[in-house]
N, C-alpha and C positions, 0 to 999 in steps of 0.2 A: 505493501500499501505506498509506503514511504517514499518508491520510485518513481510516482505516479506524478505527471506533471501536473502545476497548477495555473490557472488564471483567475482574476480576480475581474468579478461582476458587477454591475448594478442592482440591487434589489428589486428593482422593475423587471429587469429583465426577466426574472422567473415566474412563470405565470404557468400553474396546475400540472405541475412536473416537468415543465419545458421550459430549458433556458434559448430566449431567442440570439444567438450570438451576433455579433456585428460583425461588421465586414474587416476589419483590423483581427478581430478572433480566430476569424476563420480560417483567416490569413498566418494567423502565427500556430493555430493549432495542425492546419494540414499541411504548409507549405514548411514554415522553420521547424517543426516539433516533428514533423512526416505522421502525423496519425491517421490513419485511414477509419473509413466506418464501422463501427460497434467499439474502435478501441478506448478505452478509458482515460480520463482524467478527472483531475479535481476540480471543482467550483467553489470559488472561497467568495463571500460577500461585504468581505472587510470589515463586519461587524458582529462578527462573532460565530456565525455560520459558515461550516463545510458540507459538500455534498459531491459522494461519488458519482458521476455521471458519466454515461456512452455518447460518444458522437455519433449523432444523426442528421446524414446531410447534414442544413446552417442552423441546425440546433443542437442542443446536447438535453438527453433524455437522463433525468435522475433519479438514479437508481436507489440509492439510500440516503440518509444523514449522516455525519460521520461528528464522534465527539472529541475535540482539540482541548487538548489542555497544556498551550504553550504557552499562556500570560502569566505577568507578572501578578504577584497579588498587591500589589500596590498601583493605583492608577498614581503615575508621574507626570506631571509638567514642567518641560523644560523651557525658563523663559530664556531667551539665548541672544546678544546683541550679534547683529551681523556680521560677519565678518568679509572683507573684501575678496573682490574677484569673485569665484565659482565656489571658494570654500565650503558656502552652505550646502551644496549638494552633497558632499560626503558628510559634514554632518547629520545629513535629513538621513540616508543611507544608514548608517552607521549607529546612529539611537534608536532609526526602527528595527533593524536586528538584535537589538540591544532589549527592547522591549517597553519604548516612551508610549505613553498614553496619548500626549499632546504637544506639538512643538505651537510654541508663539514666538517667533520673530521680532526681535526689539531694536527701535531705533533709539541710540543711547547718545549721548554726546559728541563721543568720538566715534560713532558710527560714519565708516566713509560709503557705504553703497544704498543707492537710493533703488530699491527694487521695483521694476514694472510688473503689470498683472501678468506675462508671460513665465516671471519665473515662480510668482506663486503655485504656478497652473505644472511649471518644471518639476517644484519642491514637491506637490501632491502625486506626480504621475511615478518619483523615484519613491517615493514612499510608498506606492501600490505595490512597484516592482519588487522592492525589499524584503516586504510582509511577505509576498507570494514565496520569495526564494528562503528565507528564512522560516515556514512554515509558523506566522501569526497567524491566530483566528480575528484580530483585529488590526484595519492599517491605522494608523495613528493619524490625528486630526492637524492639518497645519493651517495654522489662521492666520488671517491677514497682518501684514506687519502694522504695529504700532508704537507711540513711542514710549519710551520705558515707565516713566510717570505713570502714561496709564494702565501697566502690565502690572501696577502695585497694587490695584483695587481687587485682585483674583486673591479668594479667598482658599484659606487652606489651616490645619492647625500646626502644621509643619511647614516653614516657608525658611530657606535658606538664600543667600546671597552669597558666590565665590569669590573671595579677594584675594589677590598675591602676595597684598603688602598688608602689612601690618601684623601683630600676634594676636591670631585667632585660633581659635580650635578645630582639629582635623574635624572636617565632614563626618568621618565613620566612625569617630568618637563622639557624634553629636545624635546619631539616628537610632532612635531608642527602639527597643524589644519588647514586643513584637513593632513592627512599625503600622503607622496606621495606614488606613485606607488611599489617603491621598496624601502629595506631599509634590512640592513648588520648589521648583530648586533654578538661580539666575546665573548666568556667566555672563560675563562681560568680551568686549571689544579687543581690539589691537590698540594696547597701551593702559587695558585696565580701564574700571568703572570711576567715575571724579569722587572728590570726597561728599561732593551732594549728595550723588544719584546714592551711593553705601547710605549717608545720614539719613536720606528720606527713604531707603529702603527698609532699615532700622525702625522708624518711626511707623511704616509700615504691618510692621511685625514680623520682619525677616531678623532670621538670622545668621551674622556675620560667620564665615567657615573658610576653612584655609582646603586646597586639595594637595599641600604635599612644600615641601620646601623648595622647589623648582618652579620657574614661571614656567607656566604652560601656555602652549599658540592658542588664539581663541577659537581655533577649530579643536583642540586636544579636550580641553577643558569640560565639554559637556557630555563628550565620550567618557572622559573619566571620573564625573560624578556620579551618569548614569550606570557604570558597573559598577561603581561599589556599592549602590541602591541596589543593584541586582544581587549583589553579592551578599550582599546584609538579608535579603528578602530567601534567598534560594539554597539556605545551608544544608 
């Protein structure tokens, strides 16, 4: 079963046990994967449901639902200050593989990238592809970029802002056991957060934490933070 190819579908594509495959999905299944009539694959709706499916012309015939247990037991929201260039592509890909629930791109005082709507669509596509590859039950939500000050309004009993400078406790030592059902972690841009941003985050209920003694790149920090949460959850 684990060797079967997976594709992400929209929930609306499934009607009465039949999946109406798009032209792109038909091309991928038949031309790229070389599946033939009657071959099986796995369809996932990105919202927690998987189905064993059989190729039937331009449709997929659902054979049976599947139980998937690959998600973290905690919902993790990452507030990530957008890095320059295309670095955010890899952040989305890696964090999806590691189990992130929601990625919130934020514009900080030192953010250089001004993303276009095409960038957002690209990130969502990358998340869907990475969820397929890593056998996730859910495709992470990629929110529209907002100012960092606006993202501070998100609520959770556990909120952390990662800061490379200063004498702050390590994130791994701050995570309670067991970890609550929701956690928010903010990681900064090239050059780090400004002192005002850190102060505002703390005033909004965030705890300032360290990710270690080394200075991490903006694209590395969210991956390290999420890895620590994953390790704490899946002991």
